[in-house]
C-alpha positions as CSV (number, residue, x, y, z in Angstrom):
1,M,86.7,96.9,53.6
2,A,85.5,100.3,54.3
3,R,84.0,99.1,57.6
4,T,87.4,97.6,58.8
5,K,89.3,100.8,57.8
6,N,86.8,102.9,60.1
7,I,86.9,100.5,62.9
8,N,90.9,100.9,62.5
9,A,90.8,104.5,62.2
10,L,88.5,104.4,65.3
11,E,90.7,102.5,67.5
12,A,93.7,104.1,66.4
13,D,91.9,107.5,67.8
14,I,91.1,106.3,70.8
15,E,94.3,105.0,71.6
16,K,96.0,108.4,70.9
17,Q,93.0,109.8,73.1
18,A,94.3,107.1,75.7
19,K,97.9,108.1,75.9
20,E,96.9,111.8,75.9
21,L,94.9,111.1,79.2
22,M,97.6,109.1,80.4
23,V,100.0,112.3,80.1
24,Q,97.3,114.8,81.3
25,F,96.6,112.7,84.6
26,Y,100.0,111.7,85.3
27,G,100.3,111.2,88.9
28,F,96.6,109.7,89.0
29,T,96.9,106.5,87.2
30,E,99.2,104.4,89.4
31,G,98.2,102.2,92.6
32,T,94.9,100.7,92.9
33,R,92.2,102.6,90.9
34,Y,88.5,102.6,89.8
35,L,87.2,103.5,86.3
36,S,83.6,103.5,85.4
37,L,81.4,104.3,82.5
38,L,78.4,105.9,83.9
39,H,75.2,107.4,82.5
40,R,74.3,109.9,85.0
41,S,70.6,110.3,86.5
42,K,70.7,114.1,85.2
43,D,71.3,112.8,81.6
44,G,68.5,110.1,81.9
45,G,70.2,107.3,83.7
46,D,68.4,105.5,86.5
47,Q,67.3,107.7,89.5
48,N,68.2,105.1,92.2
49,S,70.9,102.9,91.2
50,E,74.3,103.1,90.1
51,Y,74.6,99.8,89.3
52,K,72.0,100.1,86.4
53,R,73.5,103.5,85.2
54,R,77.1,101.8,85.1
55,A,77.8,100.4,81.5
56,A,81.2,98.7,82.5
57,H,84.1,99.4,85.1
58,F,87.5,98.3,85.8
59,V,89.7,97.9,88.7
60,T,93.6,98.8,87.8
61,H,96.7,97.9,89.6
62,S,99.3,99.8,87.5
63,A,99.6,102.5,85.1
64,N,99.5,100.1,82.3
65,E,96.4,98.3,83.3
66,Y,94.9,102.0,83.8
67,E,95.7,102.6,79.9
68,N,94.2,99.2,78.6
69,A,91.1,100.1,80.8
70,L,90.8,103.7,79.2
71,V,90.9,102.0,75.5
72,R,88.5,99.5,76.2
73,L,86.0,102.0,77.9
74,L,86.6,104.7,75.4
75,I,85.8,102.1,73.0
76,L,82.5,101.3,74.5
77,K,81.8,104.9,74.9
78,A,82.4,105.8,71.3
79,I,80.0,103.2,69.8
80,S,77.2,103.6,72.4
81,S,74.2,106.0,71.6
82,T,73.8,106.6,75.4
83,P,75.8,109.5,76.6
84,Y,78.1,107.8,79.1
85,R,80.6,109.8,81.3
86,L,84.0,108.4,81.9
87,Y,85.1,108.7,85.3
88,A,88.1,107.6,87.5
89,S,88.7,107.7,91.4
90,A,90.9,110.7,92.0
91,N,92.6,108.8,95.2
92,A,94.1,105.5,95.0
93,R,92.5,102.5,96.8
94,D,93.9,100.5,99.7
95,I,93.1,96.5,99.0
96,K,93.5,95.9,102.6
97,K,91.1,98.5,103.6
98,A,88.6,97.5,101.1
99,E,89.0,94.0,102.1
100,R,88.0,94.8,105.7
101,A,84.9,96.7,104.6
102,F,83.9,93.8,102.4
103,K,83.9,91.2,104.8
104,R,82.1,93.2,107.4
105,D,79.5,93.6,104.7
106,M,79.6,90.1,104.1
107,L,79.1,89.1,107.7
108,E,76.4,91.5,108.3
109,V,74.3,89.8,105.4
110,D,75.2,86.4,106.3
111,F,73.0,86.8,109.3
112,E,70.1,88.0,107.0
113,A,67.7,85.9,105.1
114,G,65.6,86.5,102.0
115,E,66.1,89.3,99.3
116,N,68.8,91.2,100.9
117,K,71.2,88.1,101.3
118,E,70.2,86.8,98.0
119,Y,70.6,90.3,96.2
120,F,74.0,90.6,98.0
121,W,75.2,87.6,96.0
122,K,73.9,88.1,93.1
123,R,75.5,91.6,93.2
124,L,78.9,90.3,94.4
125,E,81.1,92.1,92.2
126,S,78.8,95.7,92.8
127,K,79.7,95.0,96.6
128,W,83.4,94.8,96.2
129,I,83.1,97.9,94.2
130,S,81.1,99.5,96.8
131,A,83.7,98.3,99.7
132,L,86.4,99.5,97.5
133,M,85.0,103.0,96.8
134,Q,84.2,103.7,100.5
135,P,85.9,107.1,101.9
136,G,87.4,104.7,104.4
137,S,89.3,102.8,101.9
138,R,91.5,105.2,100.2
139,A,94.8,104.7,99.9
140,G,95.4,108.7,99.1
141,S,93.8,111.6,100.7
142,G,93.5,114.5,98.1
143,F,90.4,116.8,97.5
144,M,89.0,117.8,94.3
145,I,87.2,121.1,94.1
146,D,84.1,121.2,91.9
147,V,83.6,124.5,90.5
148,D,80.3,125.1,88.3
149,R,79.9,127.9,86.1
150,V,76.4,129.8,86.6
151,E,74.6,131.5,84.2
152,G,75.0,135.6,84.3
153,G,77.9,135.0,86.6
154,P,81.7,135.8,86.3
155,T,83.7,134.5,83.4
156,D,86.8,133.5,85.5
157,I,85.2,131.0,87.8
158,T,88.1,129.7,89.4
159,A,89.8,132.8,90.5
160,P,88.1,133.0,94.0
161,V,89.1,129.2,94.7
162,L,92.6,129.8,93.4
163,T,93.0,133.1,95.5
164,W,91.6,131.1,98.6
165,L,94.2,128.4,98.1
166,A,97.1,130.7,97.7
167,A,95.8,132.6,100.7
168,N,95.9,129.4,102.6
169,K,99.3,128.2,100.9
170,I,97.8,125.4,99.3
171,E,99.4,124.2,95.8
172,P,96.7,123.0,93.5
173,L,97.8,119.6,92.2
174,K,96.0,119.6,88.7
175,Q,93.1,121.5,87.1
176,Y,91.0,120.9,84.2
177,T,87.6,121.9,82.5
178,T,84.3,120.1,82.9
179,P,81.2,120.4,80.7
180,N,79.9,122.8,83.9
181,G,83.0,124.4,85.0
182,W,86.2,123.2,86.5
183,H,87.9,120.6,88.7
184,I,90.8,121.5,90.9
185,L,92.7,118.7,92.6
186,T,94.6,119.8,95.7
187,P,96.2,118.0,98.7
188,P,94.1,117.3,101.5
189,F,93.2,120.8,103.7
190,N,91.3,122.1,106.4
191,P,88.3,123.8,105.1
192,T,87.2,125.8,107.9
193,G,86.5,129.6,106.4
194,W,85.3,128.1,103.0
195,D,82.6,129.9,101.8
196,I,83.0,130.2,98.0
197,P,79.5,129.8,96.3
198,N,79.3,127.0,93.7
199,A,82.5,125.6,94.6
200,E,82.3,122.1,96.4
201,I,85.0,120.6,97.9
202,K,85.1,116.7,97.3
203,K,87.2,114.6,99.8
204,D,86.8,111.5,97.7
205,G,86.2,112.7,94.3
206,L,85.9,111.2,90.5
207,I,88.1,112.6,88.0
208,L,86.1,113.2,84.7
209,L,88.1,111.6,81.9
210,A,85.7,112.0,79.0
211,A,82.3,113.6,78.7
């Protein structure tokens, strides 16, 4: 009975967490999105293969599907002793563009023999995810600025970034804390003149939903 109560409490807590994330990242859950539970190589995950670092993933096509995927992935994260992080694509994906990329990869491997061809078909779903997540498969084109905290550096690490964006008339869409600093989501912009240290512009980044 106690175990059942604990499980019910966990499910209720995770459903609440998922709803809070849906509110926090409103505007970034519609369309085709990729969500993944990853064990980063920095945290002891496989150094060479994202496939081996990935515990589970979902491709969603609506906000409702996105929330359901959140709940499932958060449950897996909660019951695992591995320090997984939960990520989602900042930009929606374009199925037709991904289809073209996937078919190109499929045609290329069709003329190969041996291990490469066998690997492609054994990892078919992973190959589709790879095509979906190629920069050319974006449906949107928003940027992410990854701002890292530096030991002994300034406390307000976002100030130089926000000042630069304001000077260039770029309105941030969303900003949130990460274990190492901040992520700032913006519309696409011309990065000419960008020289802010410890602030990397990612043109097709991953939103960190849970660390």
